[in-house]
VOMARGU-34102 format. One line per field, with one value per atom (N, C-alpha, C): residue number from 1; x, y, z; residue in three letters; atom name. Coordinates in steps of 0.001 Angstrom, whole numbers, padded with zeros to 6 digits, always signed. Each point is the difference from the previous one (the first is absolute). Layout:
num	(NUM/...)
px	(X/...)
py	(Y/...)
pz	(Z/...)
residuo	(ALA/...)
atomo	(CA/...)
# end
This chain:
num	(1/1/1/2/2/2/3/3/3/4/4/4/5/5/5/6/6/6/7/7/7/8/8/8/9/9/9/10/10/10/11/11/11/12/12/12/13/13/13/14/14/14/15/15/15/16/16/16/17/17/17/18/18/18/19/19/19/20/20/20/21/21/21/22/22/22/23/23/23/24/24/24/25/25/25/26/26/26/27/27/27/28/28/28/29/29/29/30/30/30/31/31/31/32/32/32/33/33/33/34/34/34/35/35/35/36/36/36/37/37/37/38/38/38/39/39/39/40/40/40/41/41/41/42/42/42/43/43/43/44/44/44/45/45/45/46/46/46/47/47/47/48/48/48/49/49/49/50/50/50/51/51/51/52/52/52/53/53/53/54/54/54/55/55/55/56/56/56/57/57/57/58/58/58/59/59/59/60/60/60/61/61/61/62/62/62/63/63/63/64/64/64/65/65/65/66/66/66/67/67/67/68/68/68/69/69/69/70/70/70/71/71/71/72/72/72/73/73/73/74/74/74/75/75/75/76/76/76/77/77/77/78/78/78/79/79/79/80/80/80/81/81/81/82/82/82/83/83/83/84/84/84/85/85/85/86/86/86/87/87/87/88/88/88/89/89/89/90/90/90/91/91/91/92/92/92/93/93/93/94/94/94/95/95/95/96/96/96/97/97/97/98/98/98/99/99/99/100/100/100/101/101/101/102/102/102/103/103/103/104/104/104/105/105/105/106/106/106/107/107/107/108/108/108/109/109/109/110/110/110)
px	(-055289/-001087/-000167/-000384/-000242/-000838/+000438/-001043/+000136/-001762/+000024/-001314/-000732/-001124/+000036/-000512/-000125/-001015/-000089/-001522/-000183/-000851/-000673/-000927/-000233/-001259/+000245/-001522/-000133/-000391/-000595/-000011/-001542/-000089/-001108/-001004/-001327/-000910/+000084/+000735/-000081/+000944/+001413/+000938/-000452/+000628/-000412/+001642/-000252/+001709/+000526/-000487/+000377/+001124/-000013/+000002/+001580/-000079/+000789/+001578/-001207/+000880/+001162/-000251/+000241/+000996/-000448/+001165/+001314/-000007/+001299/+000194/-000419/+000333/+001482/+000692/+001332/+000431/+000073/+000684/-000027/-000904/-000185/-001218/-000345/-001240/-000142/-001503/-000261/+000822/-000019/+000795/-000723/-001409/-000906/-000864/-000046/-000794/-001476/+000272/-002311/-000016/-000668/-000646/-001260/-000086/-000769/-001344/-001047/-000269/-001031/+000051/-000627/-001557/-000239/-001784/-001111/-000579/-000848/-001117/-000520/-001042/-001156/-000014/-001179/+000881/+000617/+000869/+000585/+000274/+000681/+001566/+000192/+001860/+000130/+001128/+000643/+000886/+000764/+001173/+001161/+000140/+001178/+000484/+000396/+000541/+001096/+000539/+001229/+000874/+001016/+000518/+001241/-000321/+000726/+001403/+000914/+000895/+000315/+001075/+000594/+000680/+000948/+001215/+000487/+000157/+000827/+000290/+001761/+000383/-001195/-000757/-000888/-000960/-000465/-000638/+000935/+000705/+001403/+000608/-000151/-000051/-001074/-001045/-001611/-000196/+000157/+000361/+001098/+000931/+001090/-000692/-000589/-000698/-000689/-000330/-000868/-001685/-000196/-001446/-001512/-000779/-000860/-000764/-000685/-001498/+000133/-001844/-001323/-000782/-000506/-001112/+000923/+001429/+000529/+000173/-000297/+000002/+001107/+001187/+001716/-000458/-000326/-000341/+001176/-000107/+001409/-000003/+001125/+000000/+001221/-000045/+000456/+000928/+000966/+000565/-000363/-000366/-001919/+001342/+001597/+000529/+000616/+000089/+000337/-000993/-001198/-001218/-000332/-000312/-000096/-001207/+000412/-001174/-001353/-000017/-001313/-000599/+000429/-000379/-000935/+000406/-000535/-000786/+000213/-001190/-001083/-000601/-000800/-001136/-000336/-001467/+000916/-000719/+000037/-000267/+000179/-001016/-000145/+001454/+000071/+001606/+000318/+001500/-000215/+001737/+000443/+001156/-000121/+000895/+001049/+001163/+001104/+001163/-000371/+001633/-000798/-001395/-000773/+000590/-000156/+000397/-001269/+000305/-000590/-001495/+000117/-001467/-000821/+000418/-000772/-001201/-001228/-001178/-000565/-001083/-000438/-000987/-000289/-000880/+000870/+001493/+001115/+000409/-000736/+000605/-001436/-001093/-001498/+000253)
py	(-136745/+000087/-000506/+000210/-000833/-000819/-000425/-000854/-001438/-000088/-001452/-000135/+000376/-000797/-000679/-000482/-000815/-000370/+001173/+000275/-001638/-000302/-001467/+000263/-000806/+000118/-000793/-000040/-001376/-000940/+000414/-000928/-000799/-001863/-000831/+000659/-000540/+000824/-001303/-001072/-000757/-000009/+000697/+000644/+000183/-000325/+000209/+000323/+000596/-000037/-001075/-000736/-001526/-000237/+000385/-000491/+000773/+001508/+000854/-000183/-000754/+000129/-001086/-001272/-001241/+000468/+000445/+000626/+000694/+000544/+001087/-000699/-001066/-000633/-000292/-000193/-000395/+001210/+000980/+001645/-000094/-000903/+000172/+000324/-000805/+000731/+001380/+000110/+001567/+001002/-000354/+000813/+001683/-000640/+000518/+000286/+001310/+000609/+000304/-000175/+000618/-000309/-000952/-000327/+001433/+000437/+000710/-000367/-000376/-000208/+001037/+000592/+001336/-000565/+000803/-000185/+000971/+000265/+001280/+000187/+000874/+000738/-001378/-000135/-001253/-001929/+000445/-001490/-000797/+000389/-000991/+000102/-001324/-000049/+000709/+000806/+000643/-000994/-000895/-000802/+000655/+000886/+000982/-000234/-000573/+000648/+000170/+000161/+000645/-001142/+000096/-001161/+001304/+000405/+000310/-000777/-000221/-000442/+001113/-000800/+001046/+000544/+000049/+000497/+000140/+000602/+000545/-001894/+000264/-000850/-001732/-000053/-001601/+000474/+001287/+000625/-000705/+000579/+000311/-002218/-000293/-001275/-000722/+000409/-000872/+000365/+001652/+000603/-001180/-000534/-000806/-001317/-000328/-001817/+000194/-001731/-000246/+000362/+000811/+000277/-000862/+000799/-000972/-000824/-001011/-000641/-001095/+000877/-000599/-000225/-001333/-000454/-000028/-000617/-000052/+001679/+001044/+001503/+000362/+000537/+000642/+001564/+000425/+001182/+000785/+001418/+000744/+001152/-000343/+000815/+001297/+001044/+001489/+000538/+000171/+000760/+001909/+000201/+000810/+001393/+000821/+000941/-000088/-001857/+000327/-000149/-000097/+000352/+001066/-000092/+001412/+000854/+000985/+000403/+000527/+000112/+000274/-001496/-001217/-001122/+000315/+000100/-000432/+001577/+000810/+001035/+000223/-000078/-000164/+001110/+000100/+000593/+001431/+001285/+000836/-000108/+000767/+000509/-001861/-001048/-000641/+000439/-000938/+000010/-001104/-000406/-001000/+000547/-000826/-000153/-000836/+000035/-000810/+000627/-001145/+000159/-000262/-000254/-000023/-000963/+000007/-000843/-001002/-001639/-000901/+000026/+000978/+000947/-000074/+000893/+001262/-001067/+000202/-000167/+000954/-000816/+000846/+001303/+000009/+000785/+001428/-000396/+001203/+000147/-000131/+000974/+000883/-000265/+000970/+001286)
pz	(+075392/-000967/-001711/-000850/-001777/+000124/-001096/-000702/+000910/+000172/+000761/-000297/-001498/-001129/-000691/-000310/-001870/-000310/-001424/-000315/-000878/+000110/-001263/-001129/-000897/-000911/-000502/-001116/-000236/+000609/+001430/+000719/-000125/+000557/-000897/+000895/-000340/+001240/+001379/-000112/+000808/+001320/-000728/+001346/+001104/+001090/+001122/+000798/+001251/+000717/+000019/+000179/+000509/-001200/-001010/-001425/+000054/+000460/+000110/+001279/+000920/+001653/-000564/-000460/-000565/-001319/-000361/-001592/+000705/+000673/+000836/+001269/+000516/+000894/+000062/-000455/-000324/+000607/+000141/+000633/+001541/+000311/+001326/+000947/+000544/+001002/+000669/-000291/+000241/-000890/-001365/-000691/-000550/-000290/-000227/+001065/-000509/+001280/-000333/-001516/-000373/-001728/-000210/-001174/-000172/-001086/-000626/-001229/-000204/-001058/-000612/-001900/+000424/-000817/+000293/-000143/-001082/-000523/-000574/+001227/-000344/+001330/+000004/-000963/+000371/+000379/+000755/-000221/-000237/-001620/-000672/-000164/-000330/+000081/-001370/+000484/-000877/-001146/+000771/-000191/+000300/+000459/+001016/+001242/+000754/+001099/+000729/+001476/+000078/+001250/+000085/+001075/+000151/+001548/+001019/+000566/+000091/+000540/+001445/+001149/+001159/-000436/-001504/-000377/-001083/-000667/-001263/-000234/+000633/-000983/+000279/+000675/-000345/-001360/+000213/-001175/-001629/+000237/-001253/-000378/+001512/-000769/-000307/+000497/-000196/-001405/-000709/-001390/-001065/+000306/-000578/-000244/+000585/+000249/-001480/-000162/-000982/+000633/-001277/-000020/+000901/+000780/+000251/-000771/-000405/-000424/+000583/-000258/+000527/-001258/+000384/-000964/-001814/+000240/-001440/-000630/+000866/-000208/+000729/-001427/+000944/+000632/+001280/+000369/+000006/-000985/+000443/+000534/+000976/+000998/-000370/+000299/-000426/+001266/+000320/+001052/-000417/+001186/+000100/-000561/+000523/-000589/-001541/-000703/-001059/-001129/+000365/-000506/-000983/-001320/-000796/+001092/-000032/+000698/-000410/-001575/-000512/-000132/+000450/-000302/+001664/+000670/+001453/+000371/-000362/-000115/-001358/+000149/-001128/+000274/+001231/+000809/+000795/-000525/+000694/+001046/+000874/+001932/+000342/-000455/+000606/+000977/+000678/+001488/+000277/+000171/+000467/+000972/+001180/+001057/+000446/-000732/+000515/+001653/+000309/+001325/+000979/+000509/+000522/+001082/+001395/+001099/-000185/+000381/+000085/+000266/+001845/+000105/-000217/-001073/-000952/-000488/-000002/-000887/-000805/-000783/-000702/+000391/+001180/+000879/+000413/+000021/+000348/-001487/-001146/-001209/-000322/+000988/-000745/+000876)
residuo	(SER/SER/SER/GLY/GLY/GLY/LEU/LEU/LEU/VAL/VAL/VAL/GLU/GLU/GLU/ILE/ILE/ILE/PHE/PHE/PHE/LEU/LEU/LEU/ARG/ARG/ARG/GLY/GLY/GLY/CYS/CYS/CYS/PRO/PRO/PRO/ASP/ASP/ASP/GLY/GLY/GLY/ILE/ILE/ILE/THR/THR/THR/ASN/ASN/ASN/THR/THR/THR/HIS/HIS/HIS/ILE/ILE/ILE/ASN/ASN/ASN/GLU/GLU/GLU/HIS/HIS/HIS/TYR/TYR/TYR/ALA/ALA/ALA/CYS/CYS/CYS/LEU/LEU/LEU/GLY/GLY/GLY/GLU/GLU/GLU/ASN/ASN/ASN/THR/THR/THR/ILE/ILE/ILE/THR/THR/THR/ARG/ARG/ARG/ILE/ILE/ILE/LYS/LYS/LYS/TRP/TRP/TRP/MET/MET/MET/LYS/LYS/LYS/THR/THR/THR/LYS/LYS/LYS/ASP/ASP/ASP/GLY/GLY/GLY/GLN/GLN/GLN/PHE/PHE/PHE/LYS/LYS/LYS/GLY/GLY/GLY/LEU/LEU/LEU/GLY/GLY/GLY/TYR/TYR/TYR/VAL/VAL/VAL/GLN/GLN/GLN/PHE/PHE/PHE/ILE/ILE/ILE/SER/SER/SER/GLU/GLU/GLU/ASP/ASP/ASP/LEU/LEU/LEU/ALA/ALA/ALA/ARG/ARG/ARG/LYS/LYS/LYS/ALA/ALA/ALA/ALA/ALA/ALA/ARG/ARG/ARG/MET/MET/MET/ALA/ALA/ALA/GLU/GLU/GLU/PRO/PRO/PRO/THR/THR/THR/VAL/VAL/VAL/ASN/ASN/ASN/GLY/GLY/GLY/ILE/ILE/ILE/CYS/CYS/CYS/VAL/VAL/VAL/LYS/LYS/LYS/GLN/GLN/GLN/VAL/VAL/VAL/ILE/ILE/ILE/LEU/LEU/LEU/ASN/ASN/ASN/GLU/GLU/GLU/ALA/ALA/ALA/PRO/PRO/PRO/LYS/LYS/LYS/GLU/GLU/GLU/LYS/LYS/LYS/LEU/LEU/LEU/ARG/ARG/ARG/LYS/LYS/LYS/LYS/LYS/LYS/LYS/LYS/LYS/ASN/ASN/ASN/ALA/ALA/ALA/MET/MET/MET/SER/SER/SER/ILE/ILE/ILE/PHE/PHE/PHE/GLY/GLY/GLY/CYS/CYS/CYS/PRO/PRO/PRO/PRO/PRO/PRO/SER/SER/SER/CYS/CYS/CYS/THR/THR/THR/ASP/ASP/ASP/GLU/GLU/GLU/HIS/HIS/HIS/ALA/ALA/ALA/LYS/LYS/LYS)
atomo	(N/CA/C/N/CA/C/N/CA/C/N/CA/C/N/CA/C/N/CA/C/N/CA/C/N/CA/C/N/CA/C/N/CA/C/N/CA/C/N/CA/C/N/CA/C/N/CA/C/N/CA/C/N/CA/C/N/CA/C/N/CA/C/N/CA/C/N/CA/C/N/CA/C/N/CA/C/N/CA/C/N/CA/C/N/CA/C/N/CA/C/N/CA/C/N/CA/C/N/CA/C/N/CA/C/N/CA/C/N/CA/C/N/CA/C/N/CA/C/N/CA/C/N/CA/C/N/CA/C/N/CA/C/N/CA/C/N/CA/C/N/CA/C/N/CA/C/N/CA/C/N/CA/C/N/CA/C/N/CA/C/N/CA/C/N/CA/C/N/CA/C/N/CA/C/N/CA/C/N/CA/C/N/CA/C/N/CA/C/N/CA/C/N/CA/C/N/CA/C/N/CA/C/N/CA/C/N/CA/C/N/CA/C/N/CA/C/N/CA/C/N/CA/C/N/CA/C/N/CA/C/N/CA/C/N/CA/C/N/CA/C/N/CA/C/N/CA/C/N/CA/C/N/CA/C/N/CA/C/N/CA/C/N/CA/C/N/CA/C/N/CA/C/N/CA/C/N/CA/C/N/CA/C/N/CA/C/N/CA/C/N/CA/C/N/CA/C/N/CA/C/N/CA/C/N/CA/C/N/CA/C/N/CA/C/N/CA/C/N/CA/C/N/CA/C/N/CA/C/N/CA/C/N/CA/C/N/CA/C/N/CA/C/N/CA/C/N/CA/C/N/CA/C/N/CA/C/N/CA/C/N/CA/C/N/CA/C/N/CA/C/N/CA/C/N/CA/C/N/CA/C/N/CA/C)
# end
């Protein structure tokens, strides 16, 4: 167990899974298990996302890489367990679940 996700912030509207997969491709095939983009209730992109890796070691290697640049915009990457908690949790009644197996879906959390 341990860290398997990197939080992305400042993502431009045009960012895609392909951008992220290409950026981290040097870490090897099938190292990313999930990419999730955060949206508002009405479907507007928030400029935030999560990239889940198959291991803590790969997530740490990814975090040490240069940050992705998409459409000329540098996307900030934050290792989740090192981010200030007050910046990650601004809403009351919000919950984050970490360390789930790759087979876990949003339906499992409901």
